[in-house]
Every structure is written in C-alpha cells, then in structure tokens.
N, C-alpha and C positions, 0 to 999 in steps of 0.2 A: 504491499500499500505505501501510495506517495506521500511526503509531507504533507498532514493536517491544513497548513497554513498555506499549500499550493491546489488545494482540490475547485476547481470550481463551486458555482451556484448547486448547479445540477449534480456534480458527483458527490458534492456533499451529501445533498438530500438523497441518491443513492445510499452513499453509507451510512448514513444514520439511521435508517428506513431500518435496513438491512444487519444493524445491530455490528457492525463493522467498527464502529467507533461511536462511542457516546458522546451526548450532546454537552457533556460537563468536560467531557477532556477536552472536544474539539474546542471548546471554549476556552479552555486555561494555554492552549494553545495562540491563539489570537491575543487572549489578555498581553501573553509573552509577549508577541511579538510588537504589541500594541506600544508595551512599556518600554521594549529596548527600542524603538524608533521615534524617540521622543525629540532628535532632532532634526525631525522632520517638520513639528510640531503642527501634526493634521488632527488633533484632537484637541477642544476648548476643556473637554470634562467628558473624563472616563467613570466608568461607572462598572467597575467590578462586583462587587457586589449584587448588587441587580442583575447583573449580568450572570453570575451564577445560580443566583436563585433561581433566574428563569431555564437555564440548563438542568437545574434539578427536578425542577417541574417537569417540562420533556422529555427526561428518561424515563419521568415515573411513568405520565401518557405512554410513551412507547411500550413500556411494558406491559401497559395495559391493553395495547393495542386502539391506541386512540388517537392514533398519531394526526395532526391536524397538517395542511400541504406545505408546511415551511418550519415545519416541528426541529427545532433545536439549533436554528442555523443561525450564527450571531453577523449581525449586520452592524453599519455603522450609521448614523442619521445626523444629515446636514443641520447646523444649529439652529435652524429660520421654522423647527418643523417643532412645536410646542409640547413638553415631554412630561407628563403629571407627576410633579413632585421631583424634577431632573432643571438644573437650572440651562436656562433656554438666553441666549443673547444677543443674538443676531449677527457676532460678530463687533458689536458696539459695546462704551462704557457706559452708555444711557441704560440701558439693558443688563447691565454687569452682573447687577445679584437677583434678576427674577426668575422665580421660581413657577413656574404653572400652575394652578389649581386645576389644571382641566388638560384634555389629550388632543393631538389632533386628529382628525380623521385618516389621513393615509398611514400615519403611525399604528392607530390604533386598530383600522383594518390590519397592519403586518403583526401586531401582537396576537391578535383573533385568530390567525395564520399559524401561529404558533413562532417565529424570529425573535430571537436573543439580541439583544441592545446592549452592544457592547462602550457606545458612548456617544459624544456629540461631538462633530468634525466641525473645523475653523472655515474660514468663509470671509470674503469681502463684504465691511460692515454694511449690511442693511442690505445685502448682494448687488453693492454697489461697486463694480470692478471688475477688470478681465484679466486681471494677474494674480489675485490674492494677498494685496500688497495695502489695502485699507482696514484689514481687520484692526480693531484695538489690542488683540490678542498676540502680534508681531505675525507676520509672512510665513506661510506656508511654504514649504520647499519639494520641489519636484523629486520624486525619486530618480529622474534619471538624470543625466550628464551626460555631454558629449564625450566622444571618445578622446582620452588621452590629456581629460582636463577633468580640476576638481572645482569650476565656475558653478554656483548656485543658481538654478533656476527657476522660474517663475514654475506654478500648476498649472493656470490657467485660474479664470475664475467665472462664478464668482464661486461656484462649487471646488477650487481648490482641496480646502483638507479633503471629500469623498475620494473627488480624481485620486489624490497621493494615496490614502489611505487602502484605494480598491487595487491602483500599482502596485502599493509596495508589500501586499499580500497581510494587510492589517485587519481584514474584515474578506470575508464573502463579497459582499456587496454592499453598498450605498445608495440614499436616498439622496437627491439634489433636487434644486429648481430651475429655471430656466423662463428665464424674463426678455433677454434678447440673445440667448445661444451660453446662456452658463451652466450650463450641462455637455452640451453640444461641444464648445471649444476647450475648460479644462480636461474634456476624455481624449479629445481629439491629441492634444499636447503630452498626454499621458499612458497614450499607448492605450486605451482603455472604449469601453465603449459605451455612448451615454445616450440615452434618450428620449426625446420629448415630448409628448403626446397631445396628442388634440386639445384645445383650450375646452374645458368643461369635461374631460375625461377623469381624471383625480380632482377632490376635491379641493378647495384651498382654505377650509373652515381649519384655522390653528396653526398655518402657517403666516408669521409677522409677513405683511402685504408691503412690498414693493414699490408695484406698480398692476394694480387689481386688474385691469385688459389685458397683461401680457402676461404674469407669473405662473408658471404651472409644474408643477411636481414629476418626478419622474424617476426610471432608475439609472443607476452607472456601475455597472458590472462588466466582469474579466470577457465575456462573450454576448454573445447576439444573443443564444437559446437562455440563458442566467437572466438578460434583460426582460424576454419574451416572458420567463416565469415570473420574473418581481414584480411588474408592471400587471399583470393578472392581478395581484394581489391588492397594489397598489391603488388601484381604480375601483370608485366605486359612485352610485350614484349618493346627494346627499341634501336630508334637506338643510340639512343647517348652511349649503352655501347657494345660491340659488342660481349660482355661474353653472353647477354642477349638470350635466345630462344623463340623464333616464335611459340611456341604453344601455343594451346586456355588454358584458363585457366577456370576447370570445377569450378560448381556449387557447391562446395564441401559441403556445409550444408545438398545440395538436397540427399549424398549418405550415409549422417553421420548414420542414423539408421539402415542400412543395414544389421548390425552386422557381426559375424567372423565363422558362421557356415563356414565349407567346406574350410577355409584356412588351408591353410598349414605355421606353428609356427617352427620357428627357435629357437634352444637354443644352441650357441656358447660356445663349452669345452672351449677355450682362456678366454673366460671372466671370469671363474672359478681361481679368484687369490689368491697366501697367504697372507695373511693377512687381509683379509675382515672381517669386525666383523660382526659375526653370521646375525644379523639382516636384511643383505643387502641378503646373501644367501636365508633365509628365506622367505622373501619378493618374491624375486625373482624366486623361487619354488613357492610359491603362486600364484603369476601372473600365470605363466604355465598353475596349476589347477584353476585359472579361467577362461582362456581363452578355455583348455581344457570343460568347463564345459557348453560352450556355444556354444561348435558343432564345436570345432576347433580343429585338430590335430598335435600335439608335438613331433618335432622331433630334433635331435640333429643334430647340422652340425659342421663342422671345419671351422675357417680362421685361418691357418697354422701363416701367418707374422703380426699377431696382435703384439706380444714381439718384434715387431720393431718399432711397430706403433710412440711410443712416440719419441723415438731418432730420427727418418726422419723427425715427424712435427717438432722437435726443431732445425731443419738442414733450410729445404722446410720453415719454417712461419719466423726466423731471417734473412733469406737471400732477402726475397722480403722484408722485412720489412725495411732492409737499405738501398734497393734500392728508396721506397715509402718514406724513410724520410730525403732521399737528398735533398728534394726541399725547407725544411724547414732551410734554411740558411742566415735568417734575411734583406733578398735583398727587396721582394716584398710583402710580407705578413706576419704577427707574430711579435713573442719578436725582439726586434733589440737592442742589448748591446748596451751602450753608452761607448764613450771616447775610440772608438779602432783608431788605427792607418793606419792599411793597411788592405785590401779585408780578406785577411786569418785569421789577429785578428777579424775581424768583423767576420766571421762564424764559427771562435771557439770558441767566447766568446757566442754569439748568441745561438751557441748550449747550448753547456755546460750550459748556464744559463735557456734555454728554458725547457731541455729533462731533467725528473726524471731518477733514478739511473736505474727500472728495463725497459726502453726503451735504456739508453744508453745502458746497460747490452747485449741488443737483439741488437742493431745495432751494436757492437763490433763481437760476433758472426758471427750473417750474414756478416758483410766484412771480417770476417775470410776466413769462410767457401765458400766463392766467389771470393781469394785473387786465385790469378795463382798455386798456391804451392798446393795447398789446395781441386783446384775444383774439380778434379775430385776424390779424396778419401769420401771429403763429400758430397756437393751438388749433383753432379752425383749418386754418390751411391743412396743418399734419395729420388732420381726421380726414380732411379730404384726400390726401395722398395714400393714406392708408387703403381707403376704400379703392383706389384704384390699383395698389399692389394684389389687394384680394382678388379683384379681377380678376389682373395678370394671371394669376394662378389659376382660376377659374379656366380662364381662355387653354392655357397652356395643356389643361389636364381634358381637352374634349381630344386631346391628339395622341397623349401619352396619360401614365396609368403610373407612374414616379419620375422625382426627376435625379439627377447623379449632378450632384459638386462638389468641389472640394469644401472640407472643414474651416478649415481656418486660412490664415493668408501666409503661415510660416512655420516653424514649429517655436518650440517655449524660447522666451528667451531672457537673459541674464535677468538676475532680479536687483532693481533699479535703473534697469535698462532705460525705460521709460515713464519711470516716475514720473519726472518731471514735463513731459509732456501730453496732457490730456485726448488730444488728438490721436495724435499716436495709440495711444492707449484706445481709444474708441473706436478704429480700424480693426480693429483682431475681431469685431462682430461683423464686418461687411458681410459675408458669406453666412450670416446665421438670424439677424433680425428681421429678416423678410418672413421668417415664417413664425415669428410671434406677431409680426403687425398681422400676419392673416388668419391666427390661428390654428396653425397643420401641424401634423404631429413630423418628426423628423429624427434620426438617427445619424448619429457619430461613429464610423467602424474602423478600426487601427487598419492602414493598409501597406503603409512601408518608413523606410529608415531612409533621415537624409543623408547626404554622405560622411558626415562625422556621427551618425549614430542615433539622431533623434527621431520618435514616430510623429509620424503625419496619418491624419485621418482624410475619411472620403463622409459624404454624408448625401443620405436619401432623404429626400423631401416627399408625402406622398398626402393623396387625398384629406379632406378631414373624417378621421372616425374609421380610417382606414389603416390602421396600426398592423394591420396583418399583414397588406400586403407589403409595404416599411419592412417591416422584419425578413420577410423572405426574402427581398431584393439584400438587407441589409447581410442576412445569413448569404447567401449569394457571392459577395463580395470576400465576405470572413473567409471562406470557403476557398476562393479562388487567388485569396493574398497571401494563406499559411502563413499573418504574423503568428512569429511565436518568440519572439524577442522579449526579454525579460532586464527589468535595469538593477545592474551590481548593486548589492547590499552595502552599499559604503558607509550608511548609517552606523550599521552593526559593529563595524571594525574598532 
C-alpha cells in the first residue's frame, strides 16, 4: 500500500471502506504532514483534536457497516467557510477572533457525508488577491520551486492555502471559493485540479461574502475524479440561500469515463493575448490535439467582449465588496478599536486597523463606482458589459459543447514580484473572470511543466449546470497529459 498521504481521495475512500486503513491512522498521517509543513503557512487554524474525534466516529460507523460516502476522509477547509465552534478569519485581522455559532451549508454537507476536518486554510484577505500575499496571517508558500532554485513562489489566490495543502499532500482534498478565478488560478500554478461550479450549484450560506453575484464554492483536488466525488457532496439546494438552484445533483463520477468522442470543443480566438509566454500557447495547442485525438471536433469560436471582462469585473466585484464589508464596523463582532471617543471614530479606527491595504483599496473603488455621480458611468455600464459577455458564451455554445483555454497567463511567480503593481496582479485573472461574470462552470487541469519545471494548467469551460461534460472533458485532458510531477518536499528538510 502506498504512503497514506499520497492517496487520491478515491483511493483513500476505497481503502477506508475495505478496512485496509482506518480513518484514525489516515487522519494521523495527515496531521503529521500538516505539522511538518508549517513552513508553507498553508493553515491558519489546525484542528487535530476535532479531526481525531471525527475519525474515531467514522471508524465506529465503518465497523457497524454504516459508512457514508466520504466516511473518514480528511479534508482542509478554506477559512472563508464558517465552521461552528472553530475560528473563521477570512484571512483578515478584523475577523481574527471570530468563532461562528453556525456551520456553512457546504461544510455541513461534507460532515454529513462523513468527511473529517483537518483545519482551516490560509487565504488572501476576504478572498481579495491573486497570490495569497494579502493575508493578515502572512503569505502562503507554493510547494513548487523552479528547477535548481530555492526562491519561494506564490501559490496563487485567493484559495492559495487550499492549493498548497492539496499540492503538498497535507490533505486528500480541500474546499475553495472562486470569485474571479480563485480556485482555478491557484490550482493551475500549484499543479492540482480546481473546479468552479455553475453559480447557484453550491450554497453560499455561511461563506463570508466578497462579491455575492460572483462567489461560488468548489473542490480543489489531486485528480478530476476526486473533483467529481467532492463536488457531488458539496452541492445542494438550500432554503437559506435564495441564489442556490433547485436542480438534481448528478453522480458526476459515474459519467466521468464517457470521454469526448463527438463533442465539439471551442477555441476562443480572443484568448490569444499579446505577451503570453510561448509555453502557454504551445500547451493550449497541444490540449486541442489531445482532445481531437480522442474523437472531439475542434472549432474556432468568438467571444468578442472578452477584452472588457477585466475592467468590468474590477468594477462589479469591488462594488459588491464595499457593500458586503460595510457590516464590519467594530460593533457586533470582529476587531474593535480601543480608546475611541464616539461612534464615528469607532467605525473609522476599527476598519482602518482591521482591513489590509488591498481590501481598503477595493472598498474605496467600490464606494466610488457606486456613488451618485459615477454609478451610471461605471457600475451600470459594467453590468451591461456583463450581460454582453454572458450572451457571447450563449452564442458560442450554439456551435460547441465546451471551450478550451489556458488557465493562467503564466506559471507561479516569486513572492513579492508583483505586490507593488496591482494592475499586473489583476492580469493573472485574465482567463478566468469571464466565467464568473457569466456564472458558468469551469475546471483547471494540470497539463504540463514549463522549461524550469513549474506546472501549467488548461481550462475547460462549460454550459450552465453542465458540470458533468466539463468533468468529462477535464478527465480526457488529464488522461492525455498524464501529469504525474510532484513538488520536492523541501519544507520537511
């Protein structure tokens, strides 16, 4: 039997069910891995006692032949999901000591399916960032390093802690959230699979809000099969979330092997951008060849409003953030500034002390574009662009079943390399934000390495609520790419 921490989620599920390994022993192996990998700073809060208690309960259920679908499988949870009785910070000082009295719907679904919680993963503050450098709890370090280099690299963001935990074999799988690419982008640069489901497929209740019309929970895993397994148990309709959609959740794993024969794969011409590294274009072309070789038809499609997606996103998202984050005022919960003389000063000092620079920047942008003099010029226009982007996808899907694109404009970059250039940082989301604006499902699959040994991903975008086809196409890429590279465990040396 292989090392327990090297199991995929599917392998661990089968081994635990067959009683080849107990949940307790599997959980202890991961807790030891987490403890020895603190140099990565992937976790904000570790929950070893809770994990062992959950594992003990799982082993008892297995002994009684009452195993649930994810029985005894250790997962990591992004610290944006509220977990009852366990600190939930959203990577921010302002929520540094917040302990929710309730559980998010997604995590409750996972516990109801038998999963075990190892802890809460680090993230960009309030999910605002593309590199996991805006966290109040210091940056996460990517487990990957370039060949013959000791330079620390970013793990992508905002779900960088979850990406590092999965990539570094610190958990079987993890939850993430994706507002503009925050699952797919870190998955691509950390060499793992990351899936953003259709908006409404997973409940947002109990997830700390960034931009409510864009946020969506999804799985971060080692394989496409694992993503299919985890998504099935994360997704549900929820009466507490009016944006969750009442549609049956398919058994995604059951249809995974159907392949892509007969599918039409669209290649959007607008995703060929100036200045992209040749390796990105070469991998993209290779991905199209892989799918064609498996019986798919490759066709060119156009998404003409793509060039407006980033500007529209960086108006809509900050506008919603400025509204959502107004609740953090030092009154009911979270950080409260000391020594204030009146209510206005309490608000000002609590927010100034509690929010980091990137969050303050986005609140200011959002407040500006929502202000009376600029609402029509910026916010309303951005919403019109969003409608046109959605229409582009609808028209493209009249000619094809899924789209194939790069996941990121390049591999992981060095810590601090882009910290002082917000525009350069925002451009990391150039291939992903359109999907959020249109509310569509998409997956990033590791597909190759750069010349200096860093992972690159390819993205499959699908029709609304057609995650099954996205996963099938993602699996076909995975099989053809045969990506088996893993980071060297330098952090345990």
